[in-house]
C-alpha positions, 0 to 999 in steps of 0.5 A: 403354195397349196393347202397340201404344201401347207399341211406338209410343212406343218407336219414337218415343223411338228416333228422338229418341235417334238425333237426339241421338246422330247429330246430325252425320249429321242436320245433313249430311243435312238441312243447316244451319238459319239460324234454329237458328244465330241462336237456339241458336248452332248447328244441332246444338243445335237438332237435339239439342233436337228429339231431346230433345222427341221422346224425351219425347213417345215416353216419354209415348206409351209410358206412355199419358200423351200424351193428358193432356199434349196436352190440358193443352198445348192448354188453355194455348194455347186456354183453354176458355170456360165459359158 
């Protein structure tokens, strides 16, 4: 983990925090999501969930665990083929 990686993760987590904190402003800026209205009950809930996921990704980046997490996630979707 480098200091640059730490600050990058801090910025990413900060953006996610702003998504959770200022959801109404984000909704006014971006607009309503019909998909979010259908599946989550409101667009604000969708934006909050996106913010939480972005915060988690920021913390994983800060701690240097993002590579292992993404490898695991891609491994679930695309299983490796052993010879």
